[in-house]
C-alpha positions in Angstrom: 40.0 -45.2 99.7 40.5 -46.9 96.3 37.5 -45.0 95.0 39.0 -41.8 96.1 42.3 -42.6 94.4 40.5 -43.3 91.1 38.7 -40.0 91.4 41.9 -38.2 92.0 43.6 -40.1 89.2 40.8 -39.1 86.8 41.2 -35.5 87.7 45.0 -35.7 87.2 44.3 -37.3 83.8 42.2 -34.3 82.8 44.7 -31.8 84.2 47.6 -33.4 82.3 46.1 -34.1 78.9 49.4 -34.2 77.0 51.0 -36.7 79.4 47.8 -38.8 79.6 47.5 -38.9 75.8 51.1 -40.0 75.3 50.8 -42.6 78.1 47.5 -44.0 76.7 48.9 -44.1 73.2 52.0 -45.9 74.3 49.9 -48.5 76.2 47.5 -48.8 73.2 50.4 -49.4 70.8 51.8 -52.1 73.0 48.4 -53.8 73.3 47.8 -53.5 69.6 51.1 -55.1 68.5 50.8 -57.9 71.1 47.2 -58.6 70.2 47.9 -58.8 66.5 50.7 -61.4 67.2 48.5 -63.2 69.8 45.4 -63.3 67.5 47.6 -64.6 64.7 49.0 -67.4 66.9 45.5 -68.2 68.3 44.1 -68.6 64.8 46.9 -71.1 64.1 46.6 -73.2 67.3 43.5 -72.2 69.3 40.5 -74.4 69.6 38.3 -72.9 67.0 35.1 -74.7 65.8 35.0 -77.1 64.1 38.6 -77.8 65.1 37.7 -77.7 68.8 40.3 -80.3 69.8 43.5 -78.6 68.5 45.1 -78.8 71.9 45.2 -82.6 71.6 45.5 -83.1 67.9 48.5 -84.6 66.0 49.1 -84.6 62.3 51.2 -86.6 59.8 51.3 -85.0 56.3 54.5 -86.4 54.7 57.1 -89.2 55.0 60.6 -89.4 53.7 62.1 -92.8 52.7 65.7 -94.0 52.0 67.2 -97.3 51.0 68.1 -99.6 53.9 71.2 -100.7 52.0 73.8 -98.0 52.8 75.6 -98.7 49.5 72.6 -97.4 47.6 71.7 -93.8 47.3 68.4 -92.1 46.8 65.6 -90.5 48.7 61.9 -89.9 48.1 59.3 -87.9 50.0 55.6 -87.5 49.6 52.3 -88.1 51.4 51.4 -91.4 52.9 50.0 -94.4 51.0 46.8 -96.1 52.2 48.8 -99.2 53.1 51.0 -97.0 55.3 47.9 -95.5 56.9 46.3 -98.9 57.4 49.3 -100.6 58.9 50.8 -97.8 60.9 48.1 -95.3 62.0 44.6 -96.8 61.9 45.6 -99.5 64.4 46.8 -97.0 67.1 45.5 -98.0 70.5 46.9 -95.1 72.4 44.9 -92.5 70.4 41.2 -91.8 70.8 40.5 -91.4 67.0 42.5 -91.7 63.8 41.3 -90.2 60.5 42.8 -90.0 57.0 42.3 -87.6 54.2 43.0 -88.4 50.5 44.6 -85.4 48.8 45.3 -87.0 45.4 42.9 -85.0 43.3 43.7 -81.6 44.7 41.0 -79.6 46.3 39.5 -77.5 43.5 36.8 -78.9 41.3 33.6 -77.9 39.5 30.0 -78.7 40.2 26.9 -78.6 38.1 23.3 -79.6 38.5 21.7 -82.4 36.4 20.5 -81.0 33.1 22.5 -77.8 33.4 25.7 -76.7 31.8 26.9 -74.1 34.2 30.0 -75.2 36.1 30.4 -73.8 39.6 33.9 -73.8 41.2 34.2 -75.5 44.5 36.6 -76.9 47.1 36.5 -80.7 47.9 37.8 -82.8 50.7 38.0 -86.6 50.5 37.8 -88.0 54.1 36.8 -91.0 56.1 33.9 -91.5 58.6 36.2 -90.9 61.6 36.8 -87.4 60.4 33.4 -86.3 61.6 34.2 -87.6 65.1 37.4 -85.7 65.3 36.1 -82.4 64.0 32.9 -81.0 65.4 30.9 -79.6 62.5 27.5 -78.0 63.0 24.9 -79.7 60.8 21.9 -77.7 59.7 20.5 -80.6 57.6 21.1 -84.3 57.5 24.1 -86.0 59.0 27.6 -87.1 58.0 28.1 -90.3 56.0 28.4 -93.3 58.3 31.2 -95.9 58.5 29.0 -98.3 56.5 28.4 -95.7 53.8 32.0 -94.9 53.7 33.1 -98.5 53.4 30.6 -99.2 50.6 31.8 -96.1 48.6 28.3 -94.7 48.4 28.2 -91.4 46.5 26.9 -89.2 49.3 28.2 -85.8 50.1 28.2 -83.2 52.9 28.2 -79.6 51.6 28.6 -76.2 53.2 25.5 -74.1 53.9 26.5 -71.2 51.6 27.3 -73.7 48.8 23.9 -75.3 49.3 22.2 -71.9 48.8 24.3 -71.3 45.7 23.2 -74.7 44.2 19.6 -75.0 45.3 18.6 -71.5 46.5 16.3 -71.5 49.5 15.0 -75.1 49.0 16.2 -77.8 51.4 19.4 -79.4 50.0 19.0 -82.8 51.7 18.8 -85.7 49.2 19.2 -83.3 46.3 21.6 -84.4 43.5 24.5 -82.6 41.8 27.3 -83.5 39.4 31.0 -83.3 40.5 33.3 -83.6 37.5 30.5 -85.5 35.7 29.9 -87.9 38.6 26.5 -87.7 40.4 26.3 -87.3 44.2 23.5 -87.0 46.6 23.5 -84.5 49.5 23.4 -86.4 52.8 24.2 -83.4 55.0 24.6 -79.7 55.2 27.0 -78.0 57.6 27.5 -74.4 58.7 30.3 -72.7 56.7 33.9 -73.2 57.9 36.4 -70.4 57.9 39.0 -70.6 55.1 41.8 -70.0 57.6 41.2 -73.5 59.0 43.0 -75.6 56.3 42.2 -79.0 58.0 38.5 -78.5 57.8 37.7 -75.8 55.3 35.9 -77.0 52.3 32.6 -76.6 50.4 32.1 -80.3 49.7 33.2 -83.3 51.7 33.1 -86.8 50.1 34.1 -90.3 51.3 37.5 -91.0 49.8 36.3 -94.5 48.8 34.4 -92.9 45.9 37.7 -92.4 44.1 38.6 -95.3 41.8 41.7 -97.2 42.9 41.9 -95.4 46.2 43.9 -98.2 47.7 46.3 -99.0 44.8 47.6 -95.6 43.8 51.0 -95.9 45.5 54.7 -95.9 44.7 58.0 -96.9 46.3 57.0 -100.3 47.6 53.6 -99.0 48.7 55.0 -96.6 51.2 54.2 -93.3 49.5 50.8 -92.1 48.3 48.4 -89.2 48.8 47.1 -89.5 52.3 47.3 -87.2 55.3 46.5 -88.4 58.9 44.8 -86.7 61.8 45.2 -88.2 65.3 43.1 -87.2 68.2 44.8 -88.0 71.6 42.9 -88.6 74.8 45.1 -85.9 76.2 48.2 -83.9 75.2 50.0 -85.9 77.8 49.6 -89.0 75.5 51.6 -87.4 72.6 54.9 -89.2 73.5 53.1 -92.5 74.0 51.4 -92.2 70.6 54.8 -91.4 69.0 56.4 -94.5 70.5 53.5 -96.7 69.3 53.9 -95.3 65.8 57.6 -96.1 65.9 56.8 -99.6 66.9 54.3 -100.0 64.1 56.8 -98.6 61.6 59.4 -101.0 62.7 57.1 -104.0 62.0 55.7 -102.5 58.8 59.1 -101.8 57.1 60.8 -105.0 58.3 60.3 -106.8 55.0 60.8 -103.7 52.8 64.0 -102.4 51.3 63.2 -98.8 52.3 63.2 -97.2 55.7 60.7 -94.5 56.8 61.4 -91.2 58.4 58.5 -89.1 59.6 60.8 -86.1 60.2 59.6 -85.5 63.8 55.9 -86.1 63.0 53.3 -86.5 64.2 53.2 -82.8 64.8 51.2 -80.9 67.3 48.9 -78.2 65.9 51.4 -75.3 66.2 54.2 -77.2 64.5 51.9 -78.5 61.8 50.7 -75.0 60.9 54.3 -74.2 59.9 55.2 -77.4 58.1 55.4 -77.1 54.3 56.1 -80.3 52.4 59.1 -82.2 53.7 61.2 -79.2 54.6 63.0 -79.4 58.0 61.4 -77.3 60.7 63.4 -75.4 63.4 60.6 -74.9 65.9 62.8 -73.6 68.7 63.9 -70.8 66.3 60.3 -70.1 65.3 59.1 -69.9 68.9 62.1 -67.8 69.8 61.2 -65.4 67.0 57.7 -64.9 68.3 58.9 -64.6 71.9 61.4 -61.9 70.8 58.7 -60.0 69.0 56.5 -60.0 72.1 59.4 -58.9 74.3 60.2 -56.1 72.0 56.5 -55.0 71.8 56.5 -55.0 75.6 59.9 -53.5 76.4 60.1 -50.6 74.0 56.8 -48.9 75.2 57.7 -49.8 78.8 61.0 -48.0 78.6 59.4 -45.0 77.0 56.7 -44.9 79.7 59.3 -45.3 82.4 60.9 -42.1 81.1 57.6 -40.3 81.1 56.8 -41.5 84.6 60.2 -40.3 85.8 59.6 -36.9 84.3 56.2 -36.7 85.7 57.4 -37.7 89.2 60.1 -35.0 89.0 57.4 -32.4 88.6 55.3 -33.9 91.4 58.2 -34.1 94.0 56.9 -31.0 95.8 53.4 -32.5 96.0 54.8 -35.7 97.5 56.9 -33.7 100.0 53.9 -31.8 101.2 51.8 -35.0 101.6 54.7 -36.7 103.5 54.9 -33.6 105.8 51.2 -34.1 106.7 51.9 -37.8 107.6 51.2 -39.7 104.4 53.3 -42.9 104.5 55.4 -44.0 101.5 53.1 -47.0 100.8 50.1 -44.6 100.4 52.0 -42.4 97.9 53.1 -45.4 95.9 49.6 -46.8 95.9 48.2 -43.5 94.6 50.7 -43.4 91.7 49.9 -47.1 90.8 46.2 -46.3 90.9 46.7 -43.5 88.4 48.8 -45.8 86.3 46.1 -48.5 86.3 43.5 -46.1 85.1 45.7 -45.0 82.2 46.6 -48.6 81.4 43.0 -49.7 81.4 42.0 -46.9 79.0 45.1 -47.6 76.8 44.2 -51.3 76.8 40.7 -50.7 75.6 41.9 -48.4 72.9 44.6 -50.9 71.8 42.1 -53.7 71.8 39.8 -51.8 69.5 42.6 -50.7 67.2 44.1 -54.3 66.9 40.7 -55.8 66.0 40.1 -53.0 63.4 43.5 -53.7 61.9 42.9 -57.4 61.7 39.5 -56.9 60.1 40.9 -54.4 57.6 43.7 -56.8 56.7 41.6 -60.0 56.4 41.5 -60.0 52.6 45.3 -59.5 52.6 45.7 -62.5 55.0 43.8 -64.7 52.6 45.4 -63.5 49.4 48.9 -63.6 50.9 48.4 -67.3 51.8 49.3 -66.8 55.4 46.6 -69.2 56.5 45.3 -71.1 53.5 46.5 -71.8 50.0 44.3 -71.9 47.0 45.3 -71.3 43.4 42.3 -69.0 42.8 41.2 -67.9 46.3 39.0 -64.9 45.1 36.8 -67.2 43.1 36.4 -69.9 45.7 36.3 -68.1 49.1 34.9 -64.7 48.3 31.6 -65.7 49.8 33.0 -68.0 52.5 33.6 -67.3 56.1 37.0 -65.7 56.9 38.1 -64.2 60.2 35.1 -64.4 62.5 34.3 -62.3 65.6 34.6 -65.5 67.7 38.2 -65.8 66.6 39.0 -62.2 67.6 36.9 -61.7 70.8 38.7 -64.4 72.8 38.7 -63.2 76.3 41.7 -65.5 77.3 43.9 -64.0 74.6 43.1 -60.5 75.5 43.5 -61.1 79.3 47.0 -62.5 78.8 48.0 -59.7 76.5 46.5 -57.1 78.9 48.2 -58.7 82.0 51.5 -58.6 80.2 51.2 -55.0 79.3 49.8 -54.1 82.7 52.8 -55.7 84.5 55.2 -53.8 82.4 53.3 -50.5 82.9 53.2 -51.1 86.6 56.9 -51.7 86.8 57.5 -48.6 84.6 55.6 -46.6 87.2 56.7 -48.4 90.4 60.4 -47.8 90.0 60.2 -44.0 89.6 57.5 -43.8 92.3 59.6 -45.8 94.8 62.7 -43.8 94.0 61.0 -40.4 94.5 59.0 -41.5 97.5 62.3 -42.3 99.3 63.3 -38.6 99.3 63.2 -36.9 102.6 60.6 -34.2 103.2 63.2 -31.5 103.1 64.6 -32.6 99.8 61.1 -32.8 98.3 60.2 -29.4 99.5 63.5 -28.0 98.2 62.5 -29.3 94.8 59.2 -27.4 95.2 61.0 -24.2 96.0 
């Protein structure tokens, strides 16, 4: 029976080309707009390699401090000092892993080979050994620096595969040496390229932050502020509140003998919140979430209302047909089922078209996404990321994202068809045949 309905629906689709084209276009437009928003949000918080644990990640990037003495005024805000990381975050027992990144020197640097004068621009991250346990990089050569190598400050580096080819051609890069700002380093590992829209993991060179001189002492404001960012991997997202309470406890003990009090401004953040945090500015996450929810509702409702009008007009023309079928004994449920089957076929075609269009638009706009700093900020992105990985097919062809978007549009389309179909199917046979006449 269902197969018969689909055959009949396909024939009606060919017989009513204008209606079918408009209906498919409306569905495709809804899917396209929802997919663009959904893909954007997925890139910000989805589990994308090597950030495969985003759903249970927490981040602390800045801290604000004020005098404990209420008679004094003043406020300072910056990243964390190593002492703060060591006393507040590294000892966390409720977290699975804690890692810190030193951001003092910025991310852009230049590399050259021994005996050569050509300087090659690159992007550098200074991290600890736990960083490689939190983020799952794919090594093609060697391995990450160990805890022992990190603590000893050995000058070993992990570099991206494309950067290894740029430096050493087709030769193996392992154990090769290069100069970074006149300091010599040895390649200990090579990883597959990371997309530049993943700011927590994108780089071309990763170094132990212990290679920096005075990495412990560069602090200010009683040692509270510095240049570190913290990554926290929870056992489960259910542990977020427990981790926050433990951090508050550590802060209470840490600042007890200081004249300043710390304010993490709601941090540690989850991945979605962290993706919107810029410096120490206050975040209104309910407003941000409401904005995206409103966008999705608009993208659903506007096409649905238009399609509902189209369905009503179409049902008006088919009233006589429905009356004849009812006269021959077709129950109301069968008539509604047929209309919904036709709607499902049109919605499926529109969904496929919308999916293709949305992916094409994202691919076409990927350079704009990078240059407009929507995902990642570099002072000279064209020179540094032109040969790097950007938006990959794996980020786009996420079946879960598409299914949720398609189900949302399908529900709205079904409702837009169900209401007119139910209303017209309730007409009596005589009324329906009168419309035919």
